[in-house]
N, C-alpha and C positions, 0 to 999 in steps of 0.2 A: 499795552492796548492803541487800539486805533482813541483818535480826540475826539471828546462827547460836544454837544453844544453847549453842555452848562462847562465843560474844562474851557471850551474856546471865547464865552463871556468872563471866565476870569482875568482872560491877558488885561495887560492894563493897559495897551490900546484901546481896548472898548470898556472896559471901567472905567474911563475917562470920558467918551462917549455919552455915558448914562442910558444904558438899556434899560430899557421896560418888555418884562414878555406881558402880550395881549390875549396872547390862548395858544392851548397847547402844552401848559409847565410840564405835565405829566411826565412827555415824551424827551424831557431835557439831559436827559443821561443816552441819548438816541445818538450812534457813532455818526462822526463824518467819513465819507469815501473821498471827497473832493470838495473843492472850492468853486462857484461858478459864477461869475458877474452878466449879469443881464439886466436891460429896461426893456424886454418884451413882455409881453401881458398873456402869453401862448408857449409854456415850455414843454408842452403836452409829446414834442419828438426831438426833441434838444437834450434831455437828460436822461441816465441808465440806472437811476436810484443811490439815495445815500448821499447827495449831494449837500454844501451848503448857501442857501444863493444869497446874493449881495445885489441889493439894487436900491436905486436912490428915492423909485417912487416916484418919477417926473410924469414920467406916462401914465401912473392912475391920477396921478393930480388933472391929469385932463378928463378926466368919466371914473370919479370915485365909484358909481356905479357896477365899475365892472369889479371890484375887492375879493365880492362870492366868485366868478368866476374864477379868475385869476391864483387861489389859495384853491380850487377844486380843479385845475390843472396841475397842481405842484401835488396835490393829493397821491392822482393819478399817477405822475410820474415818480413817484416814493421818493421823493427830497427828505435830508435828515432835519431841516428848518430855514427860514428867512431871514434876514434881516434886510428890513429898511430905513434908508436915513432918510428921518424929514424933519429938515432945521428948515425955521422959519415960521410962519403962519401957516400952517398947512392941515387947520384943522379938519378939513372933508373928509380930507385922505385920511387924517387918524380914527375916523369916525368908525367911517367906512373899514378899516380895516379893524377895527376894534367887532367891528357886531359881526363881522365874517368871520374872524377867528375864533368867536366863543365859544364853536363846537371841531376845532382844526383837530387833527390825528398829529400834526409836528408844531414845533415850537413858531410861532410869530413874535418876533420880537423887531422894536422899533428904535432909534437912535435921538438922540437931543441934538447931539453935537455932531458934527461934521467928522469923520475920521476917511484916511487912507485906505482903498479896499486893495489895494496892491499889496497892501504893509500885513493887512491877515491877510489875504491870497499867498505870500511866501513864509508868515511867519504856521499855517496850519499846516501848508505844503511840506513844509520842512517837519513839523512832528508826522506827519503819517509817514512822509520819506522813511527818515529815521526808522520808526515803526516797523514799516515792510523792511527796512535794510535789515534789524535786530533778528526778522523773523526769517528773514535767508541764511544769516548767520547762525542763527539757531539750528536749523536746521540741515548746515551745513557740519557745526558740530556733533550732532545725534546722526547726520547717514556715516563721518567719519569716522564715528565711536564704534560705531556697531560693523561697518564696513569691516575694523581692522577685526573685531570678536569675531567674524568670518574667516577671514584670511587664518587668521589662529585658529580655527578650530574649536573656539571657544568651549567649554564647558556650559552644561547649561545653566546652572549655579552662575555661573561667573554672568551669562548673559540676564539673566533675573536681578544680580546686585548692581551690575550699570544700568540697567531700567531704571529700577527704585530708587539710585543715587542723582538721576538724570529727572526725576519726574520727582523726588524729594518724600515719598512714601512707600506703604508695604505693598508688595508686589507676589503674587502666586503664581506659579505655573501649576495647573491640574490638567488628567486625564480625561478620558472619553465618562471613565468611572468613577468623576468628581475626587479623584486619591491627589495630594498635594504634592507633584513631582517635586517641585523647588520652591523656593522662596525665601523671600530677605526681609528681612521684619522692622528695619532701619531703628526708630525709637519706639515702637512697639516688641511689647514684651510675648514674646514669640506662644506661651501657651494662651495668653488672650486672640493672637490673631486666628489659631489655626482653631483657640474651640467648638467642639461641637460644627466640625469643616465639612463634612460629608452630607449632613441635612441642610445646614448653611446654603451650601451649592447645589443642591439637590431644588432648594425652592427658587433658585435663582437660571430662567431660563437663559440657555446657547442663544447669540443671535447669528444670523449669517454674517454679518461685518458689523463692525465697531460699534458702540453704545452703550447704552448703563437699561439695566432689567433687574427684575427681581424685589423686593420690600427694601433693600437695603443700597438699592439701585448700585450695584455693585458695574465699575468701569474696564470694560473688556473687550478683548478681539482675538477673533480664531486664529487656534496655530495651526497650518496643513498647506498641503497643496489642491488649490480649488475643490474638488470631491472626497480628498482623503484628507479633511482634518483628521486630527490625532488629539488633541488639549486646546485650551485658549488662556490666555492670561487675563490676569483677574488683578484690577485695585480693587480692594475691598473699604477702603479708607478715601475720602474728600483728597483728590490732590490740589495741591499749591494754585496750579494751572492748568484747567480740562485741556486746552487746544494743546500746550505740552507736552502732557500725559497721549493723550490720543498722540500725535508725534510718534514720540518714542515707543508707545503699546506695539504698534502698528511695524515701524521697524525692526523693537527688538525681537516682534513673531515673524520678522521675516529672517532674521540671522537663525533664528528655532529650526525655521522647516529647511533653510539650506543647511543647515552641517548636519541634522539628523539626517537628510539626503544625503550628506558628504561621508557619514559615518563608517567606518570601516567594519567594526563591530555594528550585530544587527541586533544584538540586546535590545530589549523593552527596557524604554527609560523608566517604568514604572521599576521595575529591576534593580534598574541602576541606581535609584535612589533611597531604595531598599537597601540596597548593599552598602552606601554611602551611610544611612543613618545606622543598621547592623554594626557598623565598625565604630559607629559613638558609640552606642551602645557597650561595644566588649570594652571599650576604654575611655569615659566619661567624661576624665577630668575636670569636675568641678560640675557639672552635669546633672541637674537636680529629675527627681523621680517626676514631677510634676511638669517639667517641660518638655522628661522623654516619652512620659505617657501622652502626653498635647502630639508633640511631631508622628510619635509613633500611630496614634490614633488616626490622622489626617491622611497615614498610607494607606488605610485601611484594619488596623489593629484595635482592637476593641476597649474600650477600658473597662479591666478584670478582677476580681478578688485573687485570683491564679493565674500562677502563670505555668508554663513547660517548657525547659531547653528539650530541643530536639537536634541530631543529627544523622545523615544519610553519608552512610563511606559506600563506594564503587568496592564493586566481592572480589579478592584476588581468585586468581587462579585456583584452581581446586577445592579450596572453598566454596565456590561459587555452583561449583557439581552438580546434579542433583537435586538441586534447593528448586528447581521449578516445578511446582504444583504443591509442594510446601507450606510456603510461606506465601505461594500466592503471584509473587513477581517474576518477569523474566529472566532465561537464563542465560547466560553471559560464557562465552569462552574466553579464553585469557587477556580480557578488557583492553580490547583496541584503544579505551580509555587509562587505560594504565600506564599503556606505552605512550600513545599518541598524546602529544598535547591538546593539539586541535580537537582532535575525538573526545578529549577529557572533556572539554571546555563543552562539545558539542551536547555532550551527556549531561554536563551539568542544566545546559539551558534548554535543554529537553525534562528534564526532571524540575527545573521551578518553574516550567511551562504545567506542568503537571498537575504538581502542588496546587496552582494554581486551580485549577478546574478543580482538582478535587475537594480545598478547601471552598470551591463555590457550590457545590454538591451538597455539602453538609452543615451551608452555611456554617461556617464556622470562618474566623480569623485568624489569621498568622503571618508573622513578619519571615521573610526566609530571604537568602543570600548564598551565595557564594563564599565560603572561611577559608579554604584549600584547594590546589589540585586535588581533585575526586571525590570534594566533600562540600556538601552543601548545610548550612549551618538553619532553623527554625526556631519562632519561639511562638509557641501555641495558648494564644489564651480560653482559659476554661472557667465560667461559670463557677462550676463547683467544683471541690475539690474528691468528692463522689465521684465525677464525670470520667475523671483518667484517663483510668485504664480503659474505659469501652470506647474513649472518641480513640485512642491511643488502635485501638483493634480497627476501628475502622477508617479512619485515616491509611491503615498499612493495607486493609480489604483494600480499598477503593481503589489507593494506589497502582494495585496490583492491577486494579480492572480498566485502571484508565490506559497502561502500559502497553505499546504496540509488539510484534516482534520484533524479537531483536535487538529488545530495547536492554540495556545496562541493568545489569543485577545489583539492588542497593540494601541495604543492612542498615536497620536504623536503631540509634543505639537514643537512649533518653536519659536526661538528667533528675535530679530531685525536684519533685515540685517545688517553685518561692510564688509569695506573697508579694513582687515588687517585680515592676519589667525591669528595675535595672540589674536586681539579683540574679534573675532567668538569666539576664545578659549575659552575666557573671558564669553563670555554669554551662554556655555551648562547651566551653573546652571538656568537660568532664562528659560529655553528654559523644563529644567528637573523639574521645577515647576510647569509649565504652563500646564506640561504630565499631571504630579503626581495631580493636581487639577481637569484635564478633564476628567482624569479613572473615576470620583466620579460623575460628570455628568450621566444624566437620559434621557435616548430617543434622542439623539445628531446624527444628520448626517451628521456632519463636517467632512471630510476625514481629519481635521489636526485644530491647533488652535494655536491664540497667546493667551498673557497677555490681550489683550482687550475681549475675548471672554471667558477667568472666571473671571475677574470681583472681586466682594464680595467674593464668593464663593472661590477664590485663595488669596485672604485677610486671611479670616477664615483657609483655609488650614494652611496656614503660623502658626494661634495660639493657631490651637486646643487641642496643648497640655499644653498650658499655664491653670496652676489648678484654676486661677479667672477666667477663660473664661470657662471653663467645669462647674464654680460650678457657674454661669449666665446663661448657657444653663439647667442645674438641676433644679437648681429655677425656672426657667420662664415655664420649663413643669413639673414639680411636679405634681400637678395633672394629669394628662392624664398617666406619666409615671406608678404611681402607681395602675391608672385604670388600663389599660393594664396590667399590675403585676397580676391581679386578674383577668384574662381571659377576659375582655372588649376588646377586639380587632375591629382593624378598626380606630380609632377615631386620632393617629398621619395621618393617612393618609387622612382622610376627612379633617383635620388642613392643611395641605399641598395642598389640590387640592383648598381648600376654598382662602388661602392665595395666592396662584398662579392665583384665577380668578381674583386675585386684591382687594379683599374684594365683590367682587358684586354677592348678591345669589341670582338672577333672571339668572344671566349669568352661576352659576353650575346648577342651575334648572333644566336649560332649554339642559346642556351637556349631560342630560341622566343621572345623575348619581342616585339621588334619587328624589321621589314626593317633592312638595314646601313644605306641610304641615310635612314631613319624616327629612327632609332638617331643615327646622327651628326648629324645635324640637331638634333633634341633633346638633346644634350649639347654644344652648341655652344647652345645654349638657356641652357643650363644655365652654362658658364661668364661668358653674357652675364651671365646674374640675379647670379651669386657674384663677378662680375668676378678669377676665377680661374683659373689654369689648371690642368684636372683630369690631363695626362698631368705634371705635377710631383708629386711622391712626399709633399711635406711637406706640401701642398697638400692632398692627398686623404688625410693622416695627421689636420692641422687641422679637415677639414668630417667625417671620421668619428667623432671625436673630438665635436662639436658634434652630429651628427646622433647619436648616442649620448644624449646631457645633455641634446637635445629630447626624445627618444623616453622616455626616464624618467623626467624631471617630467610626458610627458602621459601615462602609465601609472600613475602614480603619484595623480595630482590628478585 
């Protein structure tokens, strides 16, 4: 801080001169910008404000009646204070100054003993220059730190943590929807810092520039470029030094804006924040439920008595056919998103954006993020368990209505309803497995799937990459696979229809597939190729498992 009149009076050289304050004592803590020595009684055009004026008062001794005019001219110039050296028998000057200083807006001080003005000037100027040098060095350190973060394309969290460390207080970065994208709590508990964040933020008006606002007087600075602001940096608790805090916040905001412009990935920061928290929730490592709920709430997930884990899987070729119009989602051919990693990322981003719109239209809240290539996870908050099915149905239908032409077809898997957020996050793997398996099903009209819907196919999906399971399927179907390789097509399809009919030849014939004599002849040909009796229940079960495995491997490859 710059020296004040009070701190200058504490200097030994001034204490020895026995100073007395004649008036303006309330302004003793005014800061001094410079020291000016003058005997002139009219200083109006010589000062710019904030100076400490030193004078011997010899000119005033000639005409004490000018004391009031003298002090008025100094007040108009905006001086910080006046020190008059009244040595000897100068009662007239003292009384005139005392009378004029009674209502002074700045401190008027007289010294009883002589003092070297040059010593006061040197000392105070040294204090001022030292303060200015410290400011320059501090500004340089701040500039260098954030310039380095810009050059390194540092992540949002790293920039926020750097800002909090330099300010010595918690810092939060939020978007225009009042969602906390990143925060550094410092020595404050995260649940306390982010408690009821969205409401508190909405009651704190956003400013066009740096400043304080709201009931809690948050120090804030907008983040973005000119008219394209996308968030604000907030210090929700009093910092140690406002001037430093402002400097750091403004430099951090510039760094965040520059880094965002330089990002190759155009994914929204809110999605990145949710993805980070999503991964933490799935692998909590000591994270408490209270902190998990507080952090999720700061990203828009409402505190609820129930949470349900949901997973979305990009549908496979074949399984995706003819599903458009049954569950309302858009049809996709052999998903480019399944083959092209860039297309897959684009499809996931589009889904996340659609989910955001859907949840907004439903007035619901959820935490969502990509969990692996071709899969998106979501934790859906539910106010009551009875609303689970209705909410999921509305979600699936609304998601379909927001889908554009040519959008990727997504299969929805649902885990078990949970009473805590961390348990729901742990159920994402189950939901993802259900969605992955359900994506291989054919001709299904379900809007979403649970583990009870995939059953045996779900188990086989887990085992399909086991070499022993692969060998089993290949040996069971060897005869048919060899025949189809030689051009005799339709055999696997016929076997599948027969097994799906429960081995009922008459029912299969009535379905209009083939005439009975032709059907019986082809089934006999299947028995010959498979070297198995199709009327035997165990043989049909074994063949059905092998055929499911074969289809699962074909659809996943």
